C-alpha positions as CSV (number, residue, x, y, z in Angstrom):
1,M,-0.1,0.3,-0.1
2,K,1.1,3.4,-0.6
3,R,2.5,5.6,2.0
4,S,0.2,8.5,0.9
5,T,-2.9,5.8,1.2
6,I,-1.5,4.7,4.6
7,T,-1.0,8.4,5.8
8,L,-4.7,9.2,5.1
9,L,-6.1,6.7,6.6
10,A,-4.1,7.0,10.0
11,A,-5.5,10.7,9.7
12,V,-9.1,9.8,9.1
13,G,-9.1,6.9,12.0
14,A,-7.1,9.6,14.6
15,G,-9.9,12.2,13.8
16,L,-12.5,9.5,14.4
17,A,-10.6,8.9,18.0
18,V,-10.3,11.9,19.1
19,S,-14.2,12.8,18.1
20,G,-15.4,9.3,20.0
21,C,-18.1,8.9,18.1
22,F,-20.3,9.9,14.9
23,S,-23.9,9.2,14.7
24,A,-26.2,9.1,12.0
25,P,-29.6,11.1,12.5
26,V,-32.4,9.3,13.8
27,R,-35.1,8.5,11.6
28,S,-38.6,8.3,13.0
29,G,-41.2,6.9,11.3
30,D,-39.3,8.4,7.3
31,D,-35.8,8.6,6.2
32,S,-36.4,12.7,6.4
33,A,-37.0,12.7,10.1
34,R,-34.4,14.4,12.2
35,T,-35.9,15.1,15.6
36,A,-37.7,13.0,17.7
37,A,-39.1,14.8,21.3
38,T,-38.3,18.0,21.6
39,G,-39.7,21.7,22.5
40,S,-41.5,22.4,25.2
41,A,-45.3,22.8,26.2
42,A,-47.3,24.9,28.7
43,G,-50.9,24.8,28.3
44,T,-52.0,25.1,24.4
45,G,-48.8,26.9,23.8
46,N,-45.8,25.2,23.0
47,A,-42.3,26.2,21.5
48,N,-39.6,23.8,19.2
49,V,-42.4,21.1,18.6
50,S,-41.2,18.7,16.0
51,S,-42.5,19.5,12.3
52,K,-43.0,15.0,12.1
53,L,-45.6,15.6,15.1
54,E,-49.1,15.5,14.6
55,R,-51.7,18.2,16.0
56,C,-55.0,17.9,16.8
57,D,-57.4,20.9,16.8
58,R,-59.1,19.8,20.5
59,P,-58.3,17.1,23.2
60,A,-60.6,13.9,22.6
61,G,-60.4,13.7,26.4
62,T,-58.3,13.7,29.3
63,I,-55.5,10.7,29.7
64,A,-52.8,9.2,32.2
65,I,-50.0,7.2,31.3
66,V,-49.4,3.9,32.8
67,E,-46.4,2.8,32.7
68,N,-45.8,-0.4,34.1
69,Q,-41.8,-0.4,35.8
70,S,-41.9,-4.2,36.8
71,S,-41.6,-5.6,33.6
72,D,-39.1,-7.1,31.8
73,W,-38.8,-4.1,28.6
74,Y,-38.8,-1.9,31.6
75,H,-35.9,-3.2,33.6
76,Y,-33.7,-3.4,30.4
77,I,-33.7,0.1,29.1
78,T,-33.1,1.1,32.5
79,R,-30.4,-1.2,33.5
80,E,-28.5,-1.6,30.2
81,Y,-29.2,1.7,28.7
82,R,-29.0,3.3,32.4
83,L,-32.8,4.9,30.8
84,T,-35.3,6.7,33.0
85,S,-38.7,6.6,32.5
86,T,-41.0,6.9,29.4
87,V,-43.8,8.9,31.1
88,P,-41.7,12.7,30.9
89,V,-41.0,12.1,27.0
90,L,-44.5,10.6,26.3
91,R,-46.3,13.5,28.6
92,L,-44.4,16.4,26.5
93,L,-45.8,14.7,22.9
94,I,-49.4,14.4,24.2
95,Q,-49.1,17.9,25.2
96,Q,-48.1,19.6,22.0
97,S,-50.3,17.5,20.0
98,N,-53.1,18.6,21.6
99,C,-55.1,15.6,21.2
100,F,-55.4,15.0,25.4
101,V,-55.4,16.8,28.0
102,V,-52.7,15.0,30.8
103,V,-53.8,14.2,34.2
104,E,-51.5,13.0,36.8
105,R,-51.5,9.6,38.0
106,G,-47.7,8.8,39.0
107,R,-45.3,9.7,41.4
108,A,-46.7,13.2,42.2
109,M,-50.3,11.9,43.4
110,A,-48.5,11.4,46.8
111,H,-47.4,15.1,46.8
112,M,-51.2,16.1,46.2
113,K,-52.1,14.4,48.9
114,Q,-49.9,15.2,51.0
115,E,-51.5,18.9,50.1
116,R,-54.6,18.2,51.0
117,A,-53.8,16.0,54.1
118,L,-52.0,19.2,55.8
119,E,-55.2,21.3,54.5
120,A,-57.5,18.9,56.8
121,S,-55.0,19.4,59.3
122,G,-55.4,23.3,59.7
123,E,-51.5,23.8,58.7
124,L,-52.5,25.9,55.3
125,R,-53.7,29.2,55.0
126,E,-57.1,30.2,54.6
127,G,-58.6,30.2,51.0
128,S,-55.9,27.6,50.1
129,S,-58.7,25.2,48.3
130,F,-57.1,21.8,48.3
131,G,-60.6,20.3,49.1
132,K,-62.4,17.3,47.7
133,G,-64.0,17.5,44.3
134,Q,-61.2,19.5,42.0
135,M,-59.5,16.5,40.5
136,V,-60.3,15.8,37.2
137,S,-60.6,11.9,36.0
138,A,-58.9,10.3,33.3
139,D,-60.7,9.2,30.6
140,Y,-58.3,7.2,28.9
141,S,-55.1,5.2,30.1
142,L,-52.0,5.4,27.9
143,D,-50.1,2.0,28.1
144,P,-46.5,2.3,26.9
145,Q,-44.0,-0.8,26.1
146,V,-40.7,-1.0,24.4
147,L,-38.5,-3.3,22.6
148,V,-35.2,-2.8,21.9
149,S,-32.5,-4.5,20.0
150,A,-28.9,-3.8,19.0
151,R,-27.2,-5.8,16.4
152,D,-23.1,-5.9,15.9
153,T,-22.6,-6.7,12.0
154,G,-19.2,-6.8,12.7
155,G,-17.9,-6.0,9.6
156,L,-15.9,-2.8,10.4
157,R,-14.2,-3.9,13.1
158,G,-12.8,-7.1,11.1
159,A,-11.9,-4.5,8.4
160,L,-10.0,-2.4,10.4
161,G,-8.3,-5.1,12.9
162,G,-7.0,-6.5,9.2
163,W,-5.5,-3.2,7.8
164,S,-4.2,-2.9,11.3
165,G,-2.5,-6.1,11.5
166,A,-1.1,-5.2,7.7
167,L,0.4,-2.1,8.2
168,G,2.1,-3.0,11.4
169,V,0.0,-0.5,13.2
170,V,0.4,-1.3,17.1
171,G,-2.9,-1.3,18.5
172,G,-4.6,-0.6,15.3
173,V,-8.0,1.0,14.9
174,L,-10.6,-0.7,17.0
175,G,-13.9,-0.2,17.0
176,S,-17.3,-1.3,15.5
177,I,-20.6,-0.9,14.2
178,K,-24.0,-0.9,15.9
179,S,-27.5,-0.8,14.6
180,N,-29.7,0.3,16.7
181,E,-33.5,-0.2,16.9
182,A,-36.6,0.0,18.8
183,A,-39.9,-0.5,18.1
184,T,-42.4,0.6,20.9
185,L,-46.2,0.2,21.4
186,L,-48.6,2.6,22.7
187,T,-51.9,1.1,23.9
188,L,-55.3,3.4,24.5
189,V,-58.0,2.1,27.1
190,D,-61.0,3.5,27.4
191,N,-61.4,3.9,32.0
192,R,-64.6,3.8,32.5
193,S,-65.9,0.4,30.0
194,G,-61.8,-1.2,29.9
195,V,-62.4,-1.3,26.8
196,Q,-59.4,-1.2,24.2
197,V,-59.9,1.8,21.8
198,A,-56.8,1.9,19.5
199,V,-53.2,0.7,19.7
200,A,-50.2,1.2,17.6
201,E,-46.6,0.4,16.9
202,G,-43.7,2.6,15.7
203,S,-40.3,2.0,15.4
204,A,-37.3,4.0,14.8
205,K,-33.8,2.7,13.9
206,N,-29.9,5.1,13.9
207,F,-26.7,3.6,13.1
208,D,-24.0,4.6,15.5
209,W,-20.0,4.2,14.4
210,G,-17.9,4.0,17.9
211,L,-14.3,4.2,17.6
212,G,-12.0,3.6,20.4
213,G,-8.2,2.6,21.3
214,A,-4.8,4.1,19.8
215,L,-4.1,4.8,16.8
216,F,-0.5,4.6,17.1
217,G,1.9,3.8,20.3
218,G,0.7,1.6,23.5
219,S,1.0,-1.9,24.1
220,G,-2.9,-2.3,24.9
221,G,-4.7,-0.6,22.5
222,G,-8.3,-0.5,23.2
223,A,-10.7,-2.8,24.0
224,L,-12.1,-5.2,21.0
225,G,-15.4,-3.9,19.7
226,G,-15.1,-0.9,21.9
227,Y,-18.6,0.7,22.1
228,T,-18.5,4.3,23.5
229,R,-22.0,5.4,23.8
230,T,-25.5,4.4,22.8
231,P,-28.1,6.3,21.2
232,Q,-30.4,3.9,22.4
233,G,-32.3,6.8,24.1
234,K,-32.9,9.0,20.7
235,V,-34.1,5.8,19.2
236,I,-36.8,5.0,21.9
237,A,-38.1,8.7,21.5
238,G,-37.9,8.5,17.8
239,A,-40.0,5.1,18.2
240,F,-42.9,6.7,20.4
241,V,-43.4,9.9,18.3
242,D,-43.9,7.3,15.2
243,A,-46.5,4.8,17.5
244,Y,-48.0,8.5,18.7
245,N,-48.3,9.9,15.3
246,Q,-49.9,6.8,14.1
247,L,-52.2,6.9,17.0
248,V,-53.4,10.1,16.6
249,V,-53.9,9.3,13.0
250,A,-56.3,6.3,13.4
251,M,-58.1,8.3,15.9
252,R,-59.2,11.1,13.2
253,S,-61.2,8.5,11.7
254,Y,-61.9,6.7,14.8
255,A,-65.4,5.0,15.1
256,P,-66.4,2.6,17.9
257,Q,-66.7,-1.3,17.1
258,T,-70.4,-2.1,17.9
259,M,-72.0,-5.8,18.0
260,G,-74.8,-4.2,16.2
261,D,-78.0,-5.7,18.0
262,R,-75.8,-6.8,21.5
263,G,-73.9,-4.4,23.6
264,L,-70.5,-5.1,24.3
265,G,-69.9,-7.1,27.5
266,T,-73.2,-8.5,27.3
267,G,-72.3,-11.9,25.5
268,G,-70.4,-12.8,22.5
269,R,-71.6,-14.3,19.2
270,M,-69.7,-17.5,19.4
271,A,-72.1,-19.1,21.7
272,V,-71.0,-22.0,23.9
273,D,-73.0,-25.3,24.3
274,G,-75.0,-25.2,27.4
275,A,-74.7,-21.3,28.2
276,P,-77.8,-19.4,28.2
277,Q,-78.7,-17.0,25.9
278,P,-77.2,-13.4,26.5
279,V,-79.3,-10.5,26.5
280,S,-77.6,-6.8,24.6
281,A,-77.8,-3.7,26.1
282,N,-81.3,-2.3,25.8
283,G,-82.6,-5.3,27.0
284,G,-83.3,-7.6,24.2
285,A,-81.6,-11.1,23.6
286,G,-78.9,-11.1,20.7
287,T,-81.1,-13.1,18.4
288,G,-84.4,-11.5,19.6
289,S,-85.7,-15.6,20.3
290,V,-85.3,-14.7,23.7
291,L,-86.9,-11.3,23.8
292,R,-89.8,-12.7,21.3
293,D,-90.6,-15.9,24.4
294,A,-90.2,-13.2,27.3
295,Q,-93.0,-10.2,24.9
296,Q,-95.3,-13.4,24.8
297,R,-95.3,-14.8,28.3
298,L,-95.3,-11.1,29.6
299,N,-98.9,-10.8,27.4
300,D,-99.8,-14.1,28.4
301,L,-99.6,-12.9,32.3
302,G,-101.6,-9.9,31.7
303,Y,-98.8,-7.4,30.8
304,D,-99.0,-5.7,27.7
305,A,-96.0,-5.9,25.9
306,G,-96.7,-5.2,22.4
307,S,-96.3,-7.5,20.0
308,P,-93.8,-10.2,20.4
309,D,-91.7,-9.2,17.8
310,G,-88.4,-9.5,19.0
311,K,-88.1,-5.8,19.5
312,F,-87.2,-3.7,22.4
313,G,-89.3,-1.0,22.4
314,S,-91.8,1.2,25.3
315,K,-94.6,-1.1,25.5
316,T,-92.0,-4.1,26.1
317,A,-90.0,-1.5,29.1
318,S,-93.3,-0.6,30.6
319,A,-94.7,-4.1,31.2
320,L,-91.5,-5.4,32.3
321,R,-91.5,-2.7,34.9
322,Q,-94.6,-3.5,35.9
323,F,-93.8,-7.2,36.3
324,Q,-90.7,-6.5,37.9
325,T,-92.5,-4.2,40.7
326,D,-95.1,-6.5,41.0
327,R,-92.8,-9.5,41.6
328,G,-90.4,-7.7,43.6
329,I,-87.4,-7.7,42.6
330,A,-85.2,-4.9,40.9
331,V,-86.8,-2.6,38.7
332,T,-84.7,-2.0,35.6
333,G,-87.0,-2.0,32.8
334,R,-84.6,-4.7,31.0
335,L,-84.8,-8.2,30.5
336,D,-82.1,-9.2,32.7
337,T,-81.3,-12.2,34.9
338,A,-83.2,-11.9,37.5
339,T,-86.7,-11.0,35.4
340,R,-85.8,-14.0,32.9
341,A,-85.9,-16.2,35.9
342,E,-88.9,-15.0,37.5
343,L,-91.2,-15.1,33.8
344,A,-90.1,-19.0,33.4
345,R,-91.8,-19.9,37.0
């Protein structure tokens, strides 16, 4: 190899060794995204928001972030990468987007309770007003999950090692190339019903070249495969931006899942042999057959339930309430389990 080539390689290697590490921009969602979670937010105002973050004209409701800190992924990112909770990143993204209003359900709850305890003890100034009835309920809960990987290609390390041996350079250029990737999941749950209303997956990737060790001199050089620092925090934030954006996009065309003539949680369509016929939310059976039989039974007993057509109307509801009153059972106006049992007598 020519001396000029050797000199050029040595200069490049020395420059990289001094700089320590070169990182390509994190790419969130698409290749052109250069930033992830950044800037600030206060009320509806914000500053330095990523241009890649989706925004809403008005919030869809209040939201609490529920991070499972006993999960395997949480232990991994905190121990392996020395990262902290994902909650602050998500709070920033959510408030900047104006798609939800964030409410506290984390560690600050203890301080909120402490202030109320101080007021109850009489220690706070008059008019501090920390009494009951002021906290805002959380309409939704957001459950974040992280899946990370760091895979060593080994290519650059082997090549540099070969050059080092050929050139007789003591210590050589020691380094590694790693592909840092993160995949995240955001699950949105309605707190009143417990129904999952939305879920989104996001991903981000960053190529990081880490170089360590001495180019010339010394007997030990650097550690083989030395990886000077990890960009996993940036990559995970980028993956959350991607997941959150997809969640917001899906919300814009949101329509609740429906079972048609049945209410959620009152019995599925895949019936199990021997199970009682489920009743829908409006008081009728899923297929109408159970309600039709009940209407006929009410008519036979002298309660005007209207035509036994399997449709739940005002006459059926009135007949059920009168029947329930006469039989001394809970007056719901619905064909519930207790009413069906009483009708079967």
